[in-house]
Backbone as ProteinMPNN parsed JSONL, in Angstrom:
{"seq_chain_A": "MGEITTFSHQSRPSLCDQVAPEGSFSDQVARLLDRIEYRRADSAAQREAIFRLRYQAYMRDGTIAPSADRMFSDPYDDRGNVYLFGLYLDGVLASSLRLHVGSADQPDFPSREVFPDFLQPLLDAGKVIVDPTRFVVDDVLARLRTVPCPMPRCGSAAWLHNISAPTIFSPPSA", "coords_chain_A": {"N_chain_A": [[-4.605, 14.81, -5.933], [-4.857, 13.903, -9.521], [-7.159, 12.566, -12.289], [-6.247, 9.364, -13.226], [-4.667, 9.207, -16.589], [-5.346, 7.622, -19.538], [-4.096, 6.678, -22.586], [-4.806, 6.358, -26.112], [-3.273, 3.71, -28.7], [-3.856, 5.048, -30.893], [-3.97, 8.216, -30.306], [-0.996, 8.497, -29.302], [0.693, 9.261, -31.67], [0.442, 12.023, -31.899], [1.535, 13.108, -29.571], [3.401, 12.37, -29.559], [4.671, 13.905, -32.187], [4.707, 16.624, -30.909], [6.843, 16.238, -28.726], [8.983, 16.452, -30.836], [12.079, 16.946, -31.477], [13.819, 19.68, -31.497], [15.943, 22.537, -31.3], [19.066, 22.661, -28.733], [19.762, 19.376, -27.225], [19.489, 20.01, -24.025], [18.038, 22.195, -24.442], [16.045, 20.953, -25.474], [15.179, 18.994, -23.3], [14.801, 20.978, -21.336], [12.77, 22.833, -22.57], [10.582, 20.017, -22.182], [10.434, 19.861, -19.615], [8.829, 21.849, -18.437], [6.737, 20.909, -19.311], [5.713, 18.79, -18.083], [4.352, 16.6, -14.424], [4.909, 15.562, -11.708], [3.241, 13.084, -9.924], [2.704, 11.657, -7.003], [2.059, 7.595, -6.655], [-1.408, 7.607, -4.944], [-3.33, 5.927, -5.004], [-5.363, 3.479, -5.715], [-5.946, 3.03, -8.532], [-3.915, 4.524, -9.602], [-1.604, 3.189, -9.156], [-1.849, 0.76, -10.22], [-2.112, 1.427, -13.258], [1.028, 2.264, -13.522], [1.704, -0.396, -12.714], [0.912, -1.645, -14.939], [2.299, 0.102, -17.178], [4.731, -0.654, -16.35], [4.572, -3.317, -17.316], [4.115, -3.03, -19.651], [6.675, -2.458, -20.916], [8.472, -3.706, -19.36], [7.883, -6.348, -21.028], [8.267, -4.919, -23.725], [10.778, -4.926, -23.84], [11.692, -7.995, -23.351], [11.636, -8.73, -20.61], [10.062, -10.121, -18.994], [7.954, -12.651, -18.341], [4.432, -13.291, -20.752], [1.376, -11.81, -18.994], [-1.837, -12.441, -17.654], [-3.222, -10.748, -16.541], [-1.913, -7.963, -17.463], [-0.245, -6.971, -15.997], [2.582, -5.605, -13.74], [4.345, -6.109, -11.002], [5.9, -6.338, -7.447], [6.878, -7.932, -4.562], [8.169, -5.873, -3.199], [6.871, -3.299, -4.198], [4.695, -3.275, -2.319], [5.644, -2.361, 0.42], [6.357, -0.738, 3.726], [8.15, 1.39, 3.108], [7.808, 2.597, 0.725], [7.409, 4.334, -2.068], [5.871, 5.489, -4.642], [5.797, 6.701, -7.79], [4.453, 8.913, -10.603], [5.383, 9.959, -13.627], [3.77, 12.626, -15.864], [3.17, 13.723, -19.269], [1.502, 15.698, -20.506], [-0.701, 15.453, -19.468], [-0.161, 12.497, -19.256], [0.168, 9.347, -18.592], [3.49, 8.671, -19.063], [5.979, 8.102, -17.558], [7.643, 6.081, -15.027], [8.465, 5.631, -11.512], [10.355, 4.268, -8.453], [10.687, 4.701, -5.276], [12.81, 3.697, -2.736], [12.781, 4.186, 0.943], [14.967, 3.562, 2.68], [16.603, 2.35, 5.674], [17.706, 2.341, 9.204], [15.492, 1.389, 10.571], [13.877, 1.319, 8.681], [14.716, -1.344, 6.648], [14.072, -2.608, 4.522], [14.901, -2.827, 1.5], [15.173, -3.096, -2.944], [17.842, -2.889, -3.108], [19.636, -3.294, -0.856], [19.149, -5.808, -0.462], [20.698, -6.912, -2.425], [23.242, -6.288, -2.253], [24.389, -6.223, -0.053], [26.483, -6.757, 1.851], [27.68, -4.439, 1.436], [25.49, -2.093, 2.292], [24.047, -3.128, 4.668], [26.252, -1.771, 6.667], [25.938, 1.025, 6.629], [23.204, 1.143, 7.235], [23.758, 0.51, 9.539], [25.281, 2.489, 10.699], [23.362, 4.423, 11.27], [22.813, 6.009, 8.558], [20.579, 7.057, 5.974], [18.918, 5.798, 3.232], [17.883, 6.575, -0.152], [16.618, 4.684, -2.488], [16.046, 3.965, -5.771], [14.337, 2.063, -8.15], [12.841, 0.049, -10.576], [12.541, 2.467, -12.397], [10.711, 3.063, -15.882], [9.362, 3.747, -19.318], [6.923, 4.919, -21.439], [6.055, 3.367, -23.666], [6.291, 4.165, -26.818], [6.693, 7.221, -26.024], [9.393, 6.36, -25.271], [11.105, 6.468, -27.469], [11.794, 8.965, -28.04], [14.55, 10.785, -27.04], [14.478, 12.942, -25.417], [12.565, 12.24, -23.122], [12.908, 10.567, -20.992], [14.432, 11.667, -19.647], [13.495, 13.472, -17.46], [12.714, 12.259, -15.401], [14.544, 10.25, -13.085], [15.023, 12.662, -11.557], [13.383, 12.737, -10.101], [14.016, 11.02, -8.181], [16.282, 12.187, -7.383], [15.444, 14.567, -6.122], [14.158, 13.37, -3.914], [16.377, 12.341, -2.282], [17.66, 14.97, -1.759], [15.577, 16.172, -0.612], [15.591, 14.636, 2.0], [18.203, 15.276, 2.873], [19.167, 16.78, 5.48], [20.057, 14.039, 6.725], [22.228, 11.866, 7.179], [22.358, 10.825, 4.283], [22.529, 8.639, 1.643], [22.597, 7.841, -1.493], [21.893, 5.778, -4.477], [21.858, 4.802, -7.66], [19.628, 5.283, -10.189], [17.832, 1.793, -10.981], [16.692, -1.025, -12.466]], "CA_chain_A": [[-4.4, 14.405, -7.257], [-5.722, 13.839, -10.654], [-7.586, 11.149, -12.494], [-5.432, 8.922, -14.103], [-5.463, 9.298, -17.715], [-4.645, 6.48, -20.322], [-4.144, 7.08, -23.847], [-4.708, 4.771, -27.274], [-1.92, 4.227, -30.126], [-4.446, 6.376, -31.824], [-3.193, 9.644, -29.726], [0.064, 8.776, -29.37], [2.35, 10.028, -32.607], [0.453, 13.361, -31.943], [1.966, 13.795, -28.06], [4.916, 12.592, -30.003], [5.12, 15.138, -32.266], [4.906, 17.66, -29.691], [7.846, 16.757, -28.211], [9.717, 16.606, -31.205], [13.759, 17.5, -30.75], [13.827, 20.948, -32.226], [17.021, 22.743, -30.706], [19.843, 21.61, -28.198], [19.552, 18.668, -26.035], [19.33, 20.841, -22.786], [16.767, 23.09, -24.541], [14.703, 19.819, -25.589], [14.665, 19.275, -21.903], [14.093, 22.558, -20.662], [11.049, 22.849, -22.972], [9.976, 19.513, -22.058], [9.85, 19.842, -18.095], [7.007, 22.855, -18.584], [5.206, 20.473, -19.432], [5.182, 17.163, -17.46], [3.758, 17.237, -13.892], [4.995, 14.445, -11.037], [2.74, 12.694, -8.794], [2.98, 9.811, -6.256], [0.431, 7.424, -6.839], [-1.518, 7.439, -3.254], [-4.418, 5.535, -5.013], [-5.384, 1.936, -5.907], [-6.19, 3.247, -9.852], [-2.732, 5.064, -10.177], [-0.849, 2.384, -9.044], [-1.949, 0.139, -11.397], [-1.323, 2.726, -13.748], [1.8, 2.186, -13.202], [1.73, -1.347, -13.128], [0.574, -1.57, -16.455], [3.121, 0.487, -17.598], [5.768, -1.177, -16.326], [4.63, -4.722, -17.869], [4.049, -2.507, -21.475], [8.318, -1.797, -20.608], [9.665, -5.012, -19.378], [7.339, -7.207, -22.036], [8.645, -4.596, -24.408], [12.462, -5.327, -23.514], [11.593, -8.846, -23.707], [12.619, -9.51, -19.724], [8.764, -10.996, -18.37], [6.724, -13.02, -19.15], [2.984, -12.093, -20.682], [0.917, -12.357, -17.746], [-3.389, -11.847, -17.46], [-3.611, -9.248, -15.798], [-1.179, -7.213, -18.148], [0.288, -5.456, -15.047], [3.87, -6.427, -13.394], [4.695, -5.589, -9.5], [6.592, -7.184, -7.268], [6.502, -7.964, -3.201], [8.727, -4.402, -2.5], [5.795, -2.379, -3.93], [4.223, -3.238, -1.121], [6.908, -2.616, 1.819], [6.061, 0.806, 4.199], [8.687, 2.332, 3.089], [8.365, 2.347, -0.787], [7.069, 5.613, -2.493], [5.517, 4.998, -6.467], [6.083, 8.308, -8.607], [4.187, 8.847, -12.326], [6.209, 11.577, -14.743], [2.925, 12.739, -16.724], [3.604, 14.382, -19.825], [0.755, 16.989, -21.357], [-1.776, 14.743, -18.577], [-0.898, 11.347, -19.871], [1.456, 8.771, -17.983], [4.574, 9.021, -19.44], [7.092, 7.262, -17.038], [7.498, 5.555, -13.263], [9.846, 5.03, -11.061], [9.709, 3.553, -7.231], [11.96, 5.077, -4.503], [12.809, 2.982, -1.053], [13.545, 4.755, 1.664], [16.157, 2.677, 3.849], [16.782, 3.135, 7.472], [17.909, 1.088, 10.313], [13.906, 1.242, 11.208], [12.757, 0.188, 7.353], [15.986, -2.062, 5.56], [13.605, -3.587, 3.21], [14.621, -2.532, 0.382], [15.787, -4.291, -3.107], [19.222, -2.513, -3.617], [20.147, -3.937, 0.47], [18.943, -7.314, -0.857], [21.647, -7.48, -3.747], [24.719, -5.721, -1.909], [23.62, -6.532, 1.545], [27.765, -6.479, 2.576], [28.249, -3.192, 1.658], [24.923, -1.389, 2.223], [24.028, -2.942, 5.735], [26.699, -1.302, 7.691], [26.047, 1.802, 6.317], [22.192, 1.404, 7.837], [23.839, 0.138, 11.125], [25.87, 3.651, 11.261], [21.911, 5.804, 11.022], [22.496, 6.354, 7.078], [19.454, 7.001, 5.052], [19.562, 5.564, 1.799], [17.05, 6.425, -1.018], [16.294, 3.37, -3.291], [15.166, 4.153, -7.201], [13.895, 1.012, -9.509], [11.485, 0.202, -10.921], [12.194, 2.922, -14.359], [10.249, 2.597, -17.113], [8.933, 4.735, -19.77], [6.231, 4.732, -22.054], [6.666, 2.606, -25.356], [6.034, 5.306, -27.886], [8.156, 7.899, -25.723], [10.753, 5.719, -25.228], [11.928, 6.215, -28.417], [12.446, 10.072, -28.13], [15.479, 10.742, -25.982], [14.634, 13.743, -24.334], [11.529, 12.074, -22.378], [13.62, 9.306, -20.51], [16.175, 12.48, -18.846], [13.284, 13.999, -16.054], [12.589, 11.029, -13.814], [16.07, 10.819, -12.069], [15.065, 14.059, -10.34], [12.371, 12.6, -8.808], [14.823, 10.018, -7.102], [17.461, 13.368, -6.449], [14.479, 15.367, -5.189], [13.927, 12.614, -2.475], [17.616, 12.346, -1.627], [17.492, 16.565, -1.016], [14.701, 15.926, 1.113], [16.392, 13.776, 2.715], [19.367, 15.842, 3.031], [19.471, 16.73, 6.657], [20.293, 13.184, 7.584], [23.376, 11.301, 6.215], [21.852, 9.672, 3.199], [22.939, 7.534, 0.448], [21.187, 7.612, -3.205], [21.547, 4.74, -4.916], [21.335, 4.954, -8.787], [18.345, 3.887, -10.694], [18.204, 0.354, -11.517], [15.362, -1.975, -13.144]], "C_chain_A": [[-5.559, 14.338, -8.056], [-6.409, 12.837, -11.316], [-6.594, 10.926, -13.387], [-6.105, 8.488, -15.899], [-5.006, 8.059, -19.049], [-4.923, 7.034, -21.83], [-4.137, 6.119, -24.796], [-3.611, 4.513, -28.044], [-2.317, 5.204, -30.984], [-3.677, 8.035, -31.56], [-2.109, 9.685, -29.54], [0.847, 9.557, -30.079], [1.689, 11.571, -32.181], [0.851, 14.158, -30.813], [3.489, 13.803, -28.203], [5.208, 13.751, -30.42], [5.169, 16.565, -31.474], [6.137, 17.212, -28.587], [8.722, 16.531, -29.579], [10.773, 17.448, -30.969], [13.586, 18.631, -31.904], [15.342, 21.998, -30.757], [18.317, 22.163, -30.072], [19.014, 20.614, -27.32], [18.7, 19.468, -24.983], [18.081, 21.58, -23.181], [15.832, 22.107, -24.635], [14.303, 19.588, -24.395], [14.218, 19.792, -21.387], [12.86, 22.59, -20.798], [9.97, 21.183, -21.773], [9.303, 19.576, -20.052], [8.806, 20.607, -17.723], [5.881, 22.078, -18.828], [4.649, 18.625, -19.118], [4.805, 17.927, -15.441], [4.222, 15.505, -13.237], [4.155, 14.251, -9.968], [3.056, 11.547, -7.777], [1.614, 9.066, -6.211], [-0.03, 6.597, -5.274], [-3.333, 6.143, -4.268], [-4.487, 3.764, -6.065], [-5.115, 2.015, -7.73], [-5.3, 4.0, -10.432], [-2.212, 3.942, -9.925], [-1.042, 1.477, -9.929], [-1.884, 0.13, -12.401], [0.2, 2.291, -13.944], [2.072, 0.634, -13.226], [1.848, -1.632, -14.365], [2.111, -1.253, -17.952], [4.798, -0.379, -17.683], [5.427, -2.711, -17.344], [4.681, -4.082, -19.034], [5.891, -2.556, -21.233], [8.761, -3.086, -20.987], [8.575, -6.504, -20.682], [8.009, -6.421, -23.563], [10.143, -5.214, -24.485], [12.32, -6.906, -23.371], [12.339, -9.677, -21.851], [10.937, -10.028, -18.635], [8.151, -11.652, -19.088], [5.517, -12.621, -19.459], [2.693, -13.067, -19.116], [-1.148, -11.952, -18.061], [-3.72, -11.101, -17.732], [-2.817, -7.811, -16.625], [-0.405, -6.214, -17.315], [1.383, -6.222, -14.564], [3.829, -5.242, -12.189], [5.433, -7.023, -9.255], [6.374, -7.02, -5.607], [7.058, -6.371, -2.443], [7.631, -3.358, -3.134], [5.162, -1.916, -2.868], [5.045, -3.296, 0.244], [6.358, -0.783, 2.16], [6.759, 1.598, 3.937], [8.816, 2.532, 1.562], [7.289, 3.783, -1.094], [7.064, 5.001, -4.403], [5.267, 6.363, -7.084], [4.849, 7.933, -10.033], [5.058, 10.137, -12.789], [4.954, 11.597, -15.632], [3.368, 14.233, -17.387], [1.88, 14.92, -20.189], [-0.995, 15.53, -19.985], [-1.484, 13.541, -18.843], [0.367, 10.635, -19.074], [2.417, 8.498, -19.13], [6.193, 8.185, -18.937], [7.346, 7.029, -15.866], [8.972, 5.427, -12.67], [9.496, 5.328, -9.554], [10.891, 3.812, -6.763], [11.323, 4.047, -3.069], [13.346, 4.296, -0.72], [14.179, 4.105, 2.435], [16.901, 3.649, 5.348], [16.971, 1.967, 8.066], [16.507, 0.662, 10.892], [13.074, 0.454, 9.765], [14.304, 0.003, 6.476], [15.668, -2.626, 4.799], [13.557, -2.967, 1.929], [15.716, -2.925, -0.609], [17.156, -3.822, -3.066], [20.372, -3.437, -2.04], [19.987, -5.597, -0.765], [20.299, -7.927, -2.119], [22.868, -6.839, -2.925], [24.485, -5.187, -0.689], [25.241, -5.972, 2.498], [27.992, -5.284, 2.346], [26.869, -2.196, 2.078], [24.366, -1.356, 3.982], [24.469, -2.341, 6.949], [26.773, -0.091, 7.485], [24.112, 2.337, 7.203], [22.15, 1.22, 8.958], [24.243, 1.477, 11.339], [24.698, 4.545, 11.202], [22.286, 5.992, 9.532], [20.565, 5.968, 6.736], [19.421, 6.431, 3.297], [18.309, 5.44, 0.799], [17.353, 5.38, -2.428], [15.916, 3.719, -4.615], [15.399, 3.122, -7.802], [12.713, 1.242, -10.137], [11.296, 1.249, -12.365], [11.784, 2.554, -15.643], [9.765, 3.925, -17.598], [8.304, 4.041, -21.071], [6.915, 3.623, -22.912], [6.969, 3.842, -26.478], [7.036, 6.26, -27.616], [9.177, 7.641, -25.298], [11.875, 6.216, -26.032], [12.308, 7.859, -28.405], [13.632, 9.928, -26.9], [15.291, 11.959, -24.827], [13.363, 13.168, -23.106], [12.075, 11.515, -20.904], [14.328, 10.581, -18.828], [15.034, 12.971, -17.325], [12.933, 12.755, -14.951], [13.444, 10.661, -13.179], [15.623, 11.741, -11.245], [14.52, 13.61, -9.898], [12.953, 11.546, -7.65], [15.93, 11.434, -6.558], [16.743, 14.415, -5.465], [14.853, 14.899, -3.516], [15.138, 12.718, -1.651], [18.052, 14.146, -1.537], [17.08, 16.449, -0.368], [15.396, 15.579, 2.349], [17.744, 14.375, 3.499], [20.052, 16.002, 4.65], [19.371, 15.599, 7.663], [21.278, 12.669, 6.394], [22.455, 10.426, 5.662], [23.008, 9.544, 1.966], [22.34, 7.593, -1.188], [22.641, 6.431, -4.127], [21.197, 4.981, -6.606], [20.688, 4.015, -9.332], [18.227, 2.633, -11.058], [16.434, -0.13, -12.48], [14.511, -2.345, -12.299]], "O_chain_A": [[-6.734, 14.542, -7.749], [-6.174, 11.812, -10.675], [-6.085, 11.752, -14.145], [-7.117, 7.938, -16.334], [-3.78, 7.968, -19.105], [-5.89, 7.739, -22.118], [-3.572, 5.052, -24.553], [-2.812, 5.445, -27.957], [-1.627, 5.983, -31.641], [-3.068, 8.747, -32.359], [-1.678, 10.838, -29.509], [1.593, 10.399, -29.58], [2.569, 12.431, -32.13], [0.723, 15.38, -30.746], [4.392, 14.452, -27.674], [5.759, 14.618, -29.742], [5.936, 17.463, -31.822], [6.294, 17.938, -27.606], [9.794, 16.286, -29.026], [10.628, 18.522, -30.385], [13.247, 18.372, -33.059], [15.352, 21.871, -29.533], [18.809, 21.214, -30.683], [17.921, 20.86, -26.811], [17.475, 19.574, -25.044], [17.132, 21.631, -22.398], [14.795, 22.228, -23.982], [13.133, 19.875, -24.141], [13.191, 19.459, -20.795], [11.976, 22.484, -19.948], [9.057, 21.331, -20.96], [8.202, 19.395, -19.533], [7.966, 20.267, -16.89], [4.673, 22.276, -18.697], [3.851, 17.793, -19.551], [4.905, 19.108, -15.108], [4.028, 14.475, -13.883], [4.179, 15.07, -9.05], [3.751, 10.58, -8.086], [0.505, 9.509, -5.912], [0.477, 5.648, -4.675], [-4.281, 5.838, -3.544], [-3.693, 3.255, -6.857], [-4.293, 1.269, -8.263], [-5.49, 4.324, -11.604], [-2.43, 3.316, -10.962], [-0.044, 1.393, -10.645], [-1.616, -0.939, -12.949], [0.278, 1.823, -15.08], [2.963, 0.432, -14.051], [2.949, -1.874, -14.859], [2.585, -1.849, -18.918], [5.606, -0.596, -18.586], [6.324, -3.021, -18.127], [5.51, -4.648, -19.747], [6.085, -3.166, -22.284], [9.18, -3.564, -22.041], [9.106, -7.602, -20.843], [8.259, -7.176, -24.502], [10.423, -6.032, -25.362], [13.499, -7.194, -23.165], [13.107, -10.632, -21.737], [11.109, -10.225, -17.432], [7.8, -11.425, -20.246], [5.093, -11.685, -18.782], [3.154, -14.034, -18.509], [-1.426, -11.024, -18.82], [-4.322, -10.632, -18.697], [-3.208, -6.683, -16.325], [-0.017, -5.09, -17.635], [1.374, -7.427, -14.814], [3.49, -4.061, -12.253], [5.61, -8.052, -9.908], [5.727, -6.033, -5.256], [6.544, -5.846, -1.455], [7.511, -2.382, -2.393], [5.009, -0.763, -2.465], [5.011, -4.265, 1.002], [6.086, 0.096, 1.342], [6.453, 2.731, 4.306], [9.961, 2.635, 1.124], [6.463, 4.121, -0.246], [7.891, 4.392, -5.082], [4.337, 7.031, -6.632], [4.512, 6.784, -10.318], [5.234, 11.156, -12.121], [4.876, 10.57, -16.307], [3.703, 15.286, -16.844], [1.074, 14.021, -19.946], [-2.104, 15.13, -20.338], [-2.537, 12.905, -18.777], [1.428, 11.241, -18.928], [1.933, 8.059, -20.173], [7.142, 7.829, -19.635], [7.294, 8.113, -15.286], [10.092, 5.221, -13.137], [8.707, 6.21, -9.214], [11.951, 3.481, -7.292], [10.213, 3.777, -2.61], [13.958, 5.144, -1.37], [13.456, 4.151, 3.43], [17.346, 4.729, 5.737], [16.591, 0.855, 7.698], [16.412, -0.328, 11.618], [12.212, -0.422, 9.685], [14.883, 0.891, 5.85], [16.461, -3.287, 4.128], [12.536, -2.628, 1.331], [16.853, -3.146, -0.192], [17.84, -4.836, -2.931], [21.467, -3.981, -2.18], [20.75, -6.095, -1.593], [20.607, -9.068, -2.462], [23.816, -7.37, -3.502], [24.398, -4.007, -0.348], [25.275, -5.162, 3.424], [28.7, -4.812, 3.235], [27.371, -1.087, 2.263], [24.223, -0.313, 4.62], [23.799, -2.226, 7.975], [27.736, 0.378, 8.093], [23.834, 3.465, 7.61], [21.169, 1.465, 9.66], [23.603, 1.96, 12.273], [25.073, 5.707, 11.048], [21.185, 6.47, 9.261], [19.754, 5.11, 7.083], [20.07, 6.946, 2.386], [17.68, 4.382, 0.813], [18.31, 5.502, -3.193], [14.707, 3.827, -4.406], [16.568, 2.937, -8.143], [11.91, 2.171, -10.228], [10.404, 1.106, -13.202], [12.43, 1.825, -16.395], [9.672, 4.942, -16.912], [8.76, 3.062, -21.663], [8.05, 3.158, -22.807], [8.114, 4.207, -26.746], [8.012, 6.429, -28.347], [9.973, 8.498, -24.913], [13.049, 6.388, -25.707], [13.423, 8.004, -28.905], [13.574, 9.086, -26.003], [15.78, 11.962, -23.697], [13.341, 13.869, -22.094], [11.688, 11.999, -19.84], [14.537, 10.368, -17.633], [15.542, 12.885, -16.207], [13.04, 12.745, -13.724], [12.974, 10.731, -12.043], [15.884, 11.577, -10.053], [14.788, 13.75, -8.704], [12.464, 11.331, -6.541], [16.259, 11.544, -5.377], [17.186, 14.937, -4.442], [15.372, 15.435, -2.537], [15.072, 13.108, -0.485], [19.174, 14.266, -1.046], [17.601, 16.486, 0.747], [15.64, 16.193, 3.387], [18.179, 13.933, 4.563], [21.128, 15.513, 4.995], [18.945, 15.675, 8.815], [21.224, 12.899, 5.186], [21.863, 9.515, 6.242], [23.977, 10.215, 1.61], [21.302, 7.01, -1.5], [23.867, 6.492, -4.214], [20.059, 5.419, -6.775], [20.75, 2.786, -9.297], [19.074, 2.555, -11.948], [15.465, 0.51, -12.889], [13.539, -3.013, -12.652]]}, "name": "protein", "num_of_chains": 1, "seq": "MGEITTFSHQSRPSLCDQVAPEGSFSDQVARLLDRIEYRRADSAAQREAIFRLRYQAYMRDGTIAPSADRMFSDPYDDRGNVYLFGLYLDGVLASSLRLHVGSADQPDFPSREVFPDFLQPLLDAGKVIVDPTRFVVDDVLARLRTVPCPMPRCGSAAWLHNISAPTIFSPPSA"}
């Protein structure tokens, strides 16, 4: 795993200019895929960078109150069945997604709390549920319609990895 790269507002416009739209939407996304890297956040520094990105995104959308540490996390980030992923565009953290892999042995994940009547019977029947949540995109890059597109692939890849087990894939939610 590489070191987390942070960037200032001064360097962001040049990064945005590099993902300027040219060609069809699918062509833009295909070119973008060549420049991105998915990394699982295993270190404290990587997790903190993701929590700062979340904070920026949620503050931008007005969904959380300001906090002194300028980070946003919740108790689900510390569960044993959680994986945090960062999407890096040209080495810069651009997006993040949290995945929980829920099962009868690891039933604690956000969607189960919201939809227990639907999801608990699936867990009891031995299903594995991949639950993607906390999908966020960098403030500046969020304006470019192609940047958010590659991140949900991370959840799809997790679902495909578990394909040998009876798996349910929940759609991404905040």
